C-alpha positions as a Markdown table, in Angstrom:
| # | Residue | x | y | z |
|---|---|---|---|---|
| 1 | Met | 63.9 | 222.5 | 112.7 |
| 2 | Ala | 61.3 | 221.6 | 115.6 |
| 3 | Lys | 61.7 | 218.3 | 117.3 |
| 4 | Asp | 59.4 | 215.6 | 116.9 |
| 5 | Pro | 56.9 | 215.7 | 119.9 |
| 6 | Gln | 57.5 | 212.7 | 122.3 |
| 7 | Thr | 54.4 | 210.4 | 122.3 |
| 8 | Pro | 53.9 | 207.9 | 125.1 |
| 9 | Leu | 54.5 | 204.8 | 122.8 |
| 10 | Asn | 57.9 | 206.1 | 121.9 |
| 11 | Glu | 58.9 | 206.8 | 125.4 |
| 12 | Glu | 57.5 | 203.4 | 126.2 |
| 13 | Leu | 59.7 | 201.9 | 123.7 |
| 14 | Lys | 62.8 | 203.7 | 124.5 |
| 15 | Arg | 62.5 | 202.4 | 128.2 |
| 16 | Arg | 62.4 | 198.9 | 127.4 |
| 17 | Glu | 65.3 | 199.1 | 125.3 |
| 18 | Glu | 67.2 | 200.6 | 128.0 |
| 19 | Glu | 66.2 | 197.7 | 130.3 |
| 20 | Val | 67.0 | 195.0 | 127.9 |
| 21 | Glu | 70.6 | 196.3 | 126.7 |
| 22 | Pro | 72.3 | 195.8 | 130.1 |
| 23 | Gln | 71.1 | 192.0 | 130.3 |
| 24 | Ala | 72.8 | 191.1 | 127.3 |
| 25 | Glu | 76.4 | 191.0 | 129.1 |
| 26 | Pro | 75.2 | 188.5 | 131.8 |
| 27 | Val | 73.7 | 186.2 | 129.6 |
| 28 | Glu | 76.6 | 185.9 | 127.1 |
| 29 | Gly | 78.7 | 185.2 | 130.5 |
| 30 | Glu | 76.4 | 182.5 | 131.4 |
| 31 | Leu | 76.7 | 180.8 | 128.2 |
| 32 | Ala | 80.4 | 180.6 | 128.0 |
| 33 | Asp | 80.4 | 179.5 | 131.6 |
| 34 | Ala | 78.0 | 176.6 | 130.6 |
| 35 | Val | 80.4 | 175.8 | 127.8 |
| 36 | Glu | 83.4 | 175.4 | 129.8 |
| 37 | Ala | 81.7 | 173.6 | 132.1 |
| 38 | Ala | 80.3 | 170.9 | 129.8 |
| 39 | Gly | 84.1 | 170.5 | 128.3 |
| 40 | His | 85.0 | 169.8 | 131.6 |
| 41 | Ala | 82.5 | 167.4 | 132.2 |
| 42 | Glu | 83.4 | 165.5 | 128.9 |
| 43 | Gln | 87.0 | 165.5 | 129.8 |
| 44 | Ala | 86.9 | 164.5 | 133.5 |
| 45 | Pro | 86.0 | 160.7 | 132.8 |
| 46 | Ile | 89.3 | 160.4 | 130.2 |
| 47 | Glu | 91.8 | 162.1 | 132.5 |
| 48 | Gly | 90.2 | 160.1 | 135.5 |
| 49 | Gly | 90.5 | 156.7 | 133.5 |
| 50 | Asp | 87.0 | 155.7 | 134.6 |
| 51 | Asn | 84.7 | 155.7 | 131.7 |
| 52 | Pro | 82.4 | 152.5 | 131.8 |
| 53 | Glu | 81.2 | 152.9 | 128.5 |
| 54 | Ala | 84.8 | 152.8 | 126.9 |
| 55 | Glu | 85.6 | 149.7 | 129.2 |
| 56 | Val | 82.5 | 147.9 | 127.8 |
| 57 | Leu | 83.6 | 148.8 | 124.5 |
| 58 | Ala | 87.1 | 147.7 | 124.9 |
| 59 | Ala | 85.9 | 144.3 | 126.6 |
| 60 | Arg | 83.7 | 143.9 | 123.6 |
| 61 | Val | 86.6 | 144.5 | 121.0 |
| 62 | Glu | 88.7 | 142.1 | 122.8 |
| 63 | Glu | 86.1 | 139.3 | 122.9 |
| 64 | Leu | 85.2 | 140.0 | 119.2 |
| 65 | Glu | 89.2 | 139.7 | 118.3 |
| 66 | Gln | 89.5 | 136.5 | 120.4 |
| 67 | Ser | 86.1 | 135.2 | 118.6 |
| 68 | Val | 87.9 | 135.7 | 115.3 |
| 69 | Ala | 91.3 | 134.3 | 116.2 |
| 70 | Glu | 89.3 | 131.3 | 117.2 |
| 71 | Ala | 87.2 | 131.1 | 113.9 |
| 72 | Lys | 90.7 | 131.6 | 112.0 |
| 73 | Asp | 92.2 | 128.7 | 114.1 |
| 74 | Gln | 89.0 | 126.4 | 113.4 |
| 75 | Ala | 89.2 | 127.0 | 109.6 |
| 76 | Leu | 92.9 | 126.2 | 109.4 |
| 77 | Arg | 92.3 | 123.0 | 111.4 |
| 78 | Ala | 89.1 | 122.0 | 109.2 |
| 79 | Ala | 91.2 | 122.6 | 106.0 |
| 80 | Ala | 94.0 | 120.7 | 107.1 |
| 81 | Glu | 91.9 | 117.7 | 108.2 |
| 82 | Ala | 90.0 | 118.0 | 104.9 |
| 83 | Gln | 93.6 | 117.8 | 103.0 |
| 84 | Asn | 94.6 | 114.8 | 105.2 |
| 85 | Val | 91.4 | 113.3 | 104.2 |
| 86 | Arg | 91.9 | 113.8 | 100.4 |
| 87 | Arg | 95.4 | 112.6 | 100.7 |
| 88 | Arg | 94.6 | 109.3 | 102.4 |
| 89 | Ala | 91.6 | 108.7 | 100.1 |
| 90 | Glu | 94.0 | 109.3 | 97.2 |
| 91 | Gln | 96.7 | 106.9 | 98.5 |
| 92 | Glu | 94.3 | 104.2 | 99.4 |
| 93 | Ala | 92.9 | 104.8 | 95.7 |
| 94 | Glu | 96.4 | 104.4 | 94.4 |
| 95 | Lys | 97.2 | 101.3 | 96.6 |
| 96 | Ala | 94.0 | 99.6 | 95.5 |
| 97 | Arg | 94.9 | 100.2 | 91.8 |
| 98 | Lys | 98.4 | 98.9 | 92.4 |
| 99 | Phe | 97.6 | 95.8 | 94.0 |
| 100 | Ala | 94.2 | 95.0 | 92.9 |
| 101 | Leu | 95.7 | 91.9 | 90.9 |
| 102 | Glu | 97.4 | 90.4 | 94.0 |
| 103 | Lys | 94.8 | 87.8 | 94.2 |
| 104 | Phe | 94.9 | 87.0 | 90.7 |
| 105 | Val | 98.7 | 86.8 | 90.5 |
| 106 | Lys | 98.5 | 84.5 | 93.1 |
| 107 | Glu | 96.4 | 82.2 | 91.3 |
| 108 | Leu | 98.6 | 82.4 | 88.4 |
| 109 | Leu | 101.9 | 81.5 | 90.2 |
| 110 | Pro | 101.2 | 77.6 | 90.0 |
| 111 | Val | 100.8 | 78.1 | 86.6 |
| 112 | Val | 104.1 | 79.5 | 85.9 |
| 113 | Asp | 105.6 | 76.9 | 88.4 |
| 114 | Ser | 104.3 | 73.9 | 86.2 |
| 115 | Leu | 105.5 | 75.6 | 83.1 |
| 116 | Glu | 109.3 | 75.9 | 84.6 |
| 117 | Lys | 109.1 | 72.4 | 86.1 |
| 118 | Ala | 107.8 | 71.0 | 82.5 |
| 119 | Leu | 110.7 | 73.0 | 80.7 |
| 120 | Glu | 113.1 | 71.3 | 83.4 |
| 121 | Ala | 111.6 | 67.8 | 82.9 |
| 122 | Met | 111.9 | 68.2 | 79.0 |
| 123 | Ala | 115.7 | 68.4 | 79.1 |
| 124 | Asp | 116.0 | 65.0 | 78.0 |
| 125 | Gly | 114.0 | 62.9 | 75.7 |
| 126 | Ala | 111.6 | 66.0 | 74.7 |
| 127 | Ser | 111.8 | 67.0 | 71.2 |
| 128 | Glu | 113.0 | 70.5 | 70.5 |
| 129 | Ser | 109.4 | 71.7 | 69.2 |
| 130 | His | 108.3 | 70.8 | 72.6 |
| 131 | Arg | 110.7 | 72.3 | 74.5 |
| 132 | Glu | 110.3 | 75.4 | 72.5 |
| 133 | Gly | 106.5 | 75.5 | 72.6 |
| 134 | Val | 106.8 | 75.4 | 76.5 |
| 135 | Ser | 109.5 | 78.0 | 76.8 |
| 136 | Met | 107.7 | 80.5 | 74.6 |
| 137 | Thr | 104.4 | 80.0 | 76.6 |
| 138 | Leu | 106.4 | 80.6 | 79.8 |
| 139 | Lys | 108.1 | 83.8 | 78.5 |
| 140 | Met | 104.7 | 85.1 | 77.4 |
| 141 | Gln | 103.3 | 84.5 | 80.8 |
| 142 | Leu | 106.5 | 86.2 | 82.7 |
| 143 | Asp | 105.9 | 89.1 | 80.0 |
| 144 | Val | 102.3 | 89.8 | 80.9 |
| 145 | Phe | 103.5 | 89.6 | 84.6 |
| 146 | Gly | 106.2 | 92.3 | 83.6 |
| 147 | Lys | 103.6 | 94.6 | 82.1 |
| 148 | Phe | 101.5 | 94.8 | 85.5 |
| 149 | Gly | 104.5 | 95.2 | 87.8 |
| 150 | Val | 104.9 | 91.8 | 88.8 |
| 151 | Glu | 108.9 | 90.9 | 89.4 |
| 152 | Val | 110.5 | 87.6 | 90.0 |
| 153 | Val | 112.5 | 86.7 | 93.2 |
| 154 | Asp | 115.4 | 84.3 | 92.1 |
| 155 | Pro | 117.9 | 85.1 | 95.0 |
| 156 | Ala | 120.5 | 82.2 | 94.0 |
| 157 | Gly | 123.9 | 83.0 | 95.3 |
| 158 | Glu | 122.6 | 86.2 | 97.1 |
| 159 | Pro | 122.6 | 86.8 | 100.9 |
| 160 | Phe | 119.6 | 85.3 | 102.6 |
| 161 | Asp | 116.9 | 88.4 | 103.3 |
| 162 | Pro | 114.2 | 87.1 | 105.7 |
| 163 | Gln | 111.9 | 89.9 | 104.2 |
| 164 | Tyr | 111.8 | 88.2 | 100.7 |
| 165 | His | 113.2 | 84.6 | 101.5 |
| 166 | Glu | 111.8 | 81.6 | 103.3 |
| 167 | Ala | 114.6 | 79.3 | 104.4 |
| 168 | Met | 113.4 | 75.7 | 104.1 |
| 169 | Ala | 116.8 | 74.2 | 105.3 |
| 170 | Met | 120.3 | 75.2 | 106.4 |
| 171 | Val | 123.1 | 73.0 | 105.0 |
| 172 | Pro | 127.2 | 73.7 | 106.1 |
| 173 | Asn | 129.1 | 74.9 | 103.0 |
| 174 | Pro | 132.7 | 76.0 | 103.3 |
| 175 | Glu | 132.5 | 77.5 | 99.7 |
| 176 | Leu | 129.8 | 79.9 | 100.3 |
| 177 | Asp | 129.6 | 82.9 | 103.0 |
| 178 | Pro | 127.2 | 81.8 | 106.0 |
| 179 | Asn | 123.6 | 82.7 | 105.6 |
| 180 | Ser | 123.9 | 82.7 | 101.4 |
| 181 | Val | 121.1 | 81.2 | 99.4 |
| 182 | Met | 122.8 | 77.9 | 98.1 |
| 183 | Glu | 119.6 | 76.6 | 96.4 |
| 184 | Val | 116.5 | 78.2 | 95.1 |
| 185 | Ile | 113.6 | 75.4 | 95.6 |
| 186 | Gln | 110.7 | 77.9 | 94.5 |
| 187 | Lys | 110.9 | 81.4 | 93.0 |
| 188 | Gly | 109.3 | 84.2 | 94.9 |
| 189 | Tyr | 107.5 | 87.1 | 93.2 |
| 190 | Leu | 106.6 | 90.8 | 94.1 |
| 191 | Leu | 103.5 | 93.1 | 92.6 |
| 192 | Asn | 104.6 | 96.7 | 92.6 |
| 193 | Gly | 107.3 | 96.0 | 95.2 |
| 194 | Arg | 105.0 | 94.4 | 97.6 |
| 195 | Leu | 105.8 | 90.7 | 98.4 |
| 196 | Val | 103.3 | 88.2 | 97.0 |
| 197 | Arg | 105.5 | 85.0 | 97.8 |
| 198 | Pro | 108.6 | 84.6 | 99.3 |
| 199 | Ala | 111.3 | 82.4 | 97.5 |
| 200 | Met | 111.6 | 79.0 | 99.1 |
| 201 | Val | 115.5 | 78.6 | 99.4 |
| 202 | Val | 118.2 | 76.6 | 100.9 |
| 203 | Val | 120.6 | 78.5 | 103.1 |
| 204 | Ser | 124.3 | 77.8 | 103.8 |
| 205 | Gln | 125.8 | 77.7 | 107.2 |
| 206 | Ala | 129.3 | 77.7 | 108.5 |
| 207 | Ala | 131.0 | 74.5 | 108.5 |
| 208 | Gly | 130.9 | 73.2 | 112.2 |
């Protein structure tokens, strides 16, 4: 079989293929070198510890963490202050409720004193019905006091307590221990544990 005659076009294509093929190896080598150089360039700042962008990010992270910590601290302080305010308000409301009647009780104490004195004066010469009527009125008054937290301070025979008693006189008495209440001139009263009026008393002292 006869060979195809070589045309000028075929010869030109063959010549160009021969010129291109030897250049493939240098191009691949340059690409590999570029990739390797890029890798070294990326690793260099990390190995050297001198990366401005990383330092900026680290500083920013630290700043944000500090801001978060400060915000948490402020939130805790605000919550604690709100709880304290609420507790104080509740205490004030409870105190106002417990002692709202204090002035009213003080105004009623002279009435109770008068009933007690009237009952003492009726010991002789008064009818039984009169004594019973005054006694019942006094008892009703004291019962009402008890319902609203009012207590009587009647310390006869007890040790003198300056928090609840007011000494009107001191009298030598060898039969009692010194600083004992010998006599109650006027009873005292408490409202829910708070002193409304001290008991006026006579206190014993050592015989001299």
